[in-house]
Structures are given as structure tokens and as C-alpha cells.
C-alpha positions in Angstrom: 0.0 0.0 0.0 1.3 3.4 -1.0 0.3 6.6 0.9 0.7 10.3 0.7 0.7 12.2 4.0 -0.7 15.7 4.3 0.2 17.3 7.7 1.5 20.8 8.4 3.2 20.0 11.8 6.7 19.1 10.7 7.5 17.0 13.8 4.3 15.1 13.8 4.6 14.6 10.0 8.1 13.2 10.4 7.0 10.9 13.2 4.0 9.6 11.3 6.0 8.9 8.2 8.6 7.0 10.2 5.9 5.0 11.9 4.1 4.1 8.7 7.4 3.0 7.1 8.2 0.9 10.2 4.8 -0.8 9.7 5.7 -1.7 6.1 3.7 1.0 4.4 5.3 2.8 1.5 5.2 6.6 1.9 5.4 8.2 -1.5 5.8 11.7 0.0 4.4 14.2 2.5 2.9 17.6 2.0 1.6 20.6 4.0 -0.4 22.5 1.4 -3.0 21.7 -1.3 -0.6 22.3 -4.2 2.1 20.0 -2.8 -0.5 17.3 -2.1 -2.0 17.4 -5.6 1.5 17.3 -7.1 2.5 14.2 -5.1 -0.7 12.4 -5.9 -0.3 13.2 -9.6 3.3 12.0 -9.6 2.9 8.8 -7.4 -0.7 7.6 -7.8 -1.0 6.5 -4.1 -3.6 4.1 -2.8 -4.6 6.4 0.0 -4.0 9.9 1.2 -4.1 10.9 4.9 -5.2 14.5 5.5 -5.0 16.6 8.6 -8.4 18.4 8.8 -6.8 21.7 9.8 -3.9 23.2 7.8 -2.7 26.6 9.0 -1.0 27.6 5.8 -4.2 27.4 3.7 -6.5 30.4 3.3 -9.3 28.6 5.1 -7.4 26.5 7.6 -10.3 25.1 9.7 -11.5 22.6 7.0 -8.5 22.7 4.6 -8.0 18.9 4.7 -11.6 18.3 3.7 -11.3 20.8 0.8 -8.3 18.9 -0.4 -10.2 15.6 0.0 -13.1 17.0 -2.1 -10.6 18.1 -4.8 -8.8 14.8 -4.8 -12.0 12.9 -5.1 -12.9 14.9 -8.2 -9.5 14.5 -9.8 -8.5 11.0 -8.6 -11.7 9.1 -7.7 -9.8 5.9 -7.3 -7.7 7.3 -4.4 -8.9 6.4 -0.9 -9.1 9.3 1.7 -8.5 9.2 5.4 -9.0 12.5 7.3 -7.6 12.9 10.8 -9.0 15.6 13.1 -8.7 16.9 16.6 -12.2 18.4 17.0 -14.4 17.5 14.0 -18.0 18.7 13.7 -21.0 16.8 12.4 -20.9 18.9 9.2 -17.4 17.7 8.5 -18.7 14.1 8.7 -21.6 14.9 6.4 -19.3 16.5 3.8 -17.0 13.5 3.9 -19.8 11.1 3.4 -21.3 13.3 0.6 -18.2 12.7 -1.6 -18.9 10.9 -4.9 -18.4 8.0 -5.1 -19.4 7.7 -1.4 -16.9 5.0 -0.5 -13.2 4.7 0.4 -13.3 7.5 3.0 -12.6 7.7 6.7 -12.4 10.1 9.6 -10.1 9.2 12.5 -9.1 11.0 15.7 -5.7 12.7 15.5 -5.0 11.6 19.0 -5.0 8.0 17.7 -2.0 8.6 15.4 0.1 6.9 18.0 -2.0 3.7 17.7 -0.6 2.5 14.4 -2.5 -0.7 14.5 -5.8 1.3 14.6 -4.6 3.7 11.9 -3.2 1.2 9.5 -6.3 -0.9 9.9 -8.4 2.2 8.9 -6.1 2.8 5.9 -6.5 -0.8 4.7 -10.3 -0.6 5.1 -10.7 2.6 3.1 -8.4 1.3 0.4 -10.8 -1.7 0.2 -13.7 0.7 -0.4 -15.1 0.9 3.1 -16.3 3.9 5.1 -14.5 4.2 8.4 -15.4 6.5 11.4 -13.3 6.5 14.5 -15.2 4.2 16.9 -14.8 6.8 19.7 -16.7 9.3 17.7 -19.7 7.4 16.3 -22.0 8.1 19.2 -20.5 11.5 20.1 -20.7 12.9 16.6 -23.5 11.0 14.9 -26.0 9.9 17.6 -27.9 12.9 19.0 -28.3 13.1 22.8 -32.0 14.3 22.8 -34.6 11.7 22.1 -35.2 11.7 18.3 -38.5 12.5 16.8 -37.8 10.9 13.4 -39.3 7.5 14.2 -36.1 5.6 13.9 -37.2 2.8 16.3 -40.6 2.5 14.6 -39.0 2.4 11.2 -36.6 -0.4 12.3 -39.5 -2.4 13.7 -40.7 -2.8 10.1 -37.6 -4.6 9.1 -37.4 -8.4 8.9 -34.8 -10.2 11.0 -32.7 -10.7 7.8 -33.0 -7.0 6.9 -32.0 -6.0 10.4 -29.0 -8.4 10.3 -27.8 -6.8 7.0 -28.3 -3.3 8.4 -26.2 -4.2 11.5 -23.4 -5.3 9.1 -23.7 -2.0 7.2 -23.4 -0.2 10.5 -20.2 -2.1 11.2 -18.7 -0.6 8.1 -18.8 -3.6 5.7 -19.3 -3.2 2.0 -22.1 -4.9 0.1 -19.6 -7.5 -1.2 -18.2 -8.2 2.3 -21.7 -8.6 3.6 -22.6 -11.1 0.9 -19.4 -13.1 1.7 -20.2 -13.1 5.4 -23.8 -14.2 4.9 -22.8 -16.6 2.1 -25.3 -15.1 -0.3 -25.1 -13.3 -3.6 -24.2 -9.6 -4.0 -27.6 -9.1 -5.8 -29.4 -10.5 -2.7 -27.7 -8.0 -0.5 -28.4 -5.1 -2.9 -32.1 -6.1 -3.1 -32.4 -6.3 0.7 -30.7 -2.9 1.0 -33.1 -1.3 -1.5 -36.0 -2.7 0.6 -34.4 -1.5 3.8 -33.9 2.1 2.5 -37.5 2.1 1.4 -38.8 1.0 4.8 -36.6 3.7 6.5 -37.9 6.4 4.1 -34.5 6.8 2.4 -35.5 5.9 -1.1 -34.8 9.3 -2.7 -31.8 9.3 -5.0 -31.6 13.1 -4.7 -31.1 12.7 -0.9 -28.5 10.0 -1.5 -26.4 12.5 -3.4 -26.2 14.8 -0.4 -25.8 12.3 2.3 -25.0 8.6 1.8 -28.1 6.5 2.6 -25.9 3.9 4.2 -24.8 6.5 6.7 -28.3 7.7 7.4 -29.5 4.1 7.9 -26.5 3.5 10.2 -27.5 6.5 12.3 -31.1 5.3 12.6 -29.8 1.8 13.6 -27.5 3.2 16.3 -30.1 5.4 17.7 -32.5 2.5 18.1 -29.8 0.1 19.4 -28.5 2.7 22.0 -31.6 4.3 23.7 -29.5 5.3 26.7 -27.5 7.6 24.4 -30.6 9.6 23.4 
């Protein structure tokens, strides 16, 4: 696996590059600005790019990493993207999930850069086409504290046991193909079930899918219903 690292803190960047190399990952180069990052991606065709959310040398530093991610997805849709952040907002998650195609993206806590097992696992997963959210942030960022009024639990009650099983696997971050392999069924069977699930959850609109991945919305509804104490 080949990676380009985008990080504007020189000490952290050097330490991260060294750690990745030690774990057998080829680092094609590191950058601290948009122009440097795009040049490296163009020159080396990496499998994945890791991006710090905040880059102080950019004109709009607060979400500069996401802006680069959006540009990379347009120019190089085959490159996986892993954003690391100290204090992400729900809007950052939504923007990441709204990228087209809505796969091969992840958001991890910057504080976990020292846990290379967790980080490299996330990198491998996004390269395989999965969507990865730091497990420590799923409830904090995506599951509202107030009791929802969107009928998540009632909607889930309409699902069959098989549909609920598939939705639980979606919520765990598996792709359709991985779900099919796990359940020992065809990919078409999983896709048909997901279409039915989205319809029962009121997520059948393709226009809505363009703005926010239906898999993500369905995951949120599942988590809300499965974790009532978090409401």
C-alpha cells in the first residue's frame, strides 16, 4: 500500500511517516499544502491519502483537509481518503460522506495517530472501499443526545430479521460484497435487501443520496434504536 501524508506540523509529520514506514507501508511523499499534495498524488498515484483536517498555511485552515479531499475525489476518484482531526464537527462528517463515489473514505481522531494498529487498519479498510469512522466518535458525533422524533425505532421495527442483520453489518462498516461473503449469499441478494431497507426507512430518494450517503443515514437510525441510553 502506497500513501501520501498531508500534515502541516513538521515534527508530527516526520514521526507519522517514520511509523508508517516501520509498519511496512510505502510513503510516496508528504505535503503541507494543497498544491504540494496534488503534485504528489499526480506523480505517485497513491492508494490512500491521509489528510489533517486543519492546515494553517491554507487560506481557510479550519477545514482545509476536507477541501483537499473534495478536490482529490474529483481529480482522482480511485484514491482512498483518510482525514484525521482533533475536533471534528457533524458537518465535517456529512461533507466527507457526501463525496462521490461515497466509498473509500474515513475520519479518525488525530490523537490516535500513536496507535498505528488502529490507523493502519483504517487505511487498509478505506483502500478496500469501506467507510470508516473513528469508533470513539460514532455516538458523540452522529447519535444525538436528545430523544429523536424521526421515528427511527418505529421504522426499524418494520424490518425483517434478515434485513436487520444486513443493516447491522452496514453499521459495522462492511461493503455490500463483504456482507454477501459473510452471509454466504449473492451480491444481488444484499443489494435487493438494502433497497427494501432504504424504502422502509424512508430513504428511497436518489436526490437525498447525493447529499448524504443513505448507508450513513441508515446506520445512524440503527445506532439510535440500538442505544436508547444515548438519546
